[in-house]
C-alpha positions as CSV (number, residue, x, y, z in Angstrom):
1,M,106.9,124.6,71.2
2,N,106.3,123.9,67.5
3,A,103.1,125.6,66.2
4,T,102.5,122.8,63.6
5,P,100.3,120.1,65.1
6,T,101.5,116.5,65.1
7,L,99.7,114.0,62.9
8,G,98.0,112.5,66.0
9,F,96.7,115.8,67.2
10,L,95.5,116.8,63.7
11,L,93.7,113.5,63.2
12,H,92.1,113.8,66.7
13,D,91.0,117.4,66.0
14,V,89.5,116.5,62.6
15,A,87.6,113.5,64.1
16,R,86.4,115.6,67.0
17,L,85.2,118.4,64.7
18,L,83.5,116.0,62.4
19,R,81.6,114.5,65.4
20,K,80.7,118.0,66.6
21,R,79.4,119.1,63.3
22,F,77.4,115.9,62.8
23,E,75.9,116.4,66.3
24,Q,74.9,119.9,65.4
25,R,73.0,118.6,62.4
26,A,71.6,115.5,64.2
27,K,70.2,117.3,67.2
28,C,66.8,117.3,65.6
29,L,66.8,113.4,65.6
30,G,66.6,113.3,69.4
31,L,69.6,111.0,69.9
32,T,72.7,111.3,71.9
33,R,76.1,110.7,70.2
34,S,76.4,107.5,72.1
35,Q,73.0,106.4,70.8
36,W,73.6,107.1,67.2
37,Q,77.1,105.5,67.3
38,T,75.5,102.4,68.8
39,L,72.9,102.3,66.1
40,A,75.5,102.8,63.4
41,Y,77.7,100.0,64.6
42,L,74.7,97.7,65.3
43,S,73.4,98.2,61.8
44,N,76.6,96.6,60.5
45,N,76.7,93.9,63.2
46,E,73.2,92.7,63.7
47,G,72.9,89.6,65.9
48,I,76.0,90.6,67.9
49,H,76.0,90.0,71.7
50,Q,76.1,93.0,74.0
51,S,79.7,92.5,75.2
52,G,80.9,92.2,71.6
53,L,79.2,95.5,70.7
54,A,80.6,97.1,73.8
55,E,84.1,96.0,72.7
56,I,83.6,97.5,69.2
57,L,82.4,100.8,70.7
58,E,85.3,100.7,73.2
59,I,82.9,101.3,76.2
60,E,82.1,99.3,79.3
61,P,79.3,96.8,79.0
62,I,77.3,98.5,81.8
63,T,77.5,101.8,79.9
64,L,76.2,100.0,76.8
65,V,73.3,98.5,78.7
66,R,72.0,102.0,79.6
67,I,72.3,103.1,76.0
68,L,70.5,100.0,74.8
69,D,67.8,100.5,77.3
70,K,67.1,103.9,75.9
71,L,67.1,102.7,72.3
72,A,64.8,99.8,73.2
73,E,62.4,102.2,75.0
74,R,62.2,104.2,71.7
75,G,61.5,101.0,69.8
76,L,64.7,101.2,67.7
77,I,66.4,98.0,68.8
78,E,65.5,94.6,70.3
79,R,67.3,92.1,72.4
80,R,66.8,88.4,71.7
81,Q,68.0,85.7,73.9
82,H,70.8,83.5,72.5
83,P,69.3,80.1,71.4
84,T,71.7,78.1,73.5
85,D,73.0,80.4,76.3
86,R,70.3,82.1,78.5
87,R,72.9,84.6,79.8
88,V,73.6,86.1,76.4
89,W,71.5,88.6,74.6
90,L,71.8,89.2,70.9
91,L,71.0,92.7,69.4
92,Y,68.9,93.5,66.4
93,M,67.6,96.7,64.7
94,R,63.9,97.1,64.6
95,Q,62.2,98.2,61.4
96,E,61.5,101.6,63.0
97,A,65.3,102.3,63.2
98,H,65.9,102.1,59.4
99,P,64.4,105.5,58.4
100,L,66.4,107.1,61.3
101,L,69.6,105.4,60.0
102,A,68.9,106.7,56.5
103,E,68.6,110.2,57.9
104,M,71.9,109.7,59.9
105,R,73.7,108.6,56.8
106,E,72.4,111.6,54.9
107,L,73.6,113.9,57.6
108,G,77.0,112.1,57.6
109,D,77.2,112.7,53.8
110,V,76.5,116.4,54.2
111,T,79.0,116.7,57.0
112,R,81.7,114.9,55.1
113,A,81.1,117.0,52.0
114,E,81.4,120.1,54.2
115,A,84.7,118.9,55.6
116,L,86.1,118.0,52.2
117,E,85.0,121.2,50.4
118,G,87.8,122.3,48.1
119,V,89.5,118.9,48.2
120,S,89.7,117.3,44.7
121,A,88.5,113.8,44.0
122,E,92.1,112.7,43.4
123,Q,93.2,114.2,46.8
124,R,90.2,112.5,48.5
125,E,91.2,109.1,47.0
126,Q,94.8,109.7,48.1
127,L,93.8,110.7,51.6
128,Y,91.6,107.6,51.9
129,R,94.4,105.3,50.7
130,I,96.9,106.9,53.2
131,L,94.5,106.7,56.1
132,S,93.6,103.1,55.2
133,A,97.3,102.2,55.1
134,M,97.9,103.8,58.4
135,K,95.0,102.0,59.9
136,K,96.2,98.6,58.6
137,N,99.7,99.3,59.9
138,L,98.4,100.3,63.3
139,V,96.1,97.3,63.6
140,Q,99.0,95.0,62.8
141,A,101.3,96.9,65.2
142,C,98.7,96.7,68.0
143,R,98.8,92.9,67.6
144,T,102.5,92.9,68.3
145,P,103.8,93.4,71.8
146,V,106.0,96.4,72.4
147,E,109.6,95.4,73.0
148,E,110.8,96.0,76.5
149,N,113.8,98.1,75.3
150,E,111.6,100.2,73.1
151,M,109.5,101.2,76.2
152,N,112.6,102.2,78.1
153,D,114.0,104.2,75.2
154,G,110.9,106.3,74.6
């Protein structure tokens, strides 16, 4: 077997190690990875309904409910009933969450700096452009059904 990892494996490993290192640093905040990911995505999507946030996080709605319950118990988020649909709950950050988010962002900055040590500013920009292009290509590709003959050939 080839000792050089494929792009997919390398990207996966880098993402996993970034999360692991962030978790090591964030342990003092008393949040699980699921909780801090939920807060991070909610901070950019306030007013979203629970199922929409579950979709963004790529988790089951029932799993998100348990995470949200813990965050609500800590006074970090609040659920507000939708103005016209009693079945829908909208999610908002509470003021108490903002200092915690600031700490999380600082820890993220330190973790990224650690990961990019020795990588020049020009290389960082190029990496960002390449990854952004890959993301754009894959988002578009995921909107297109896979051809039947392509599935049989692979």
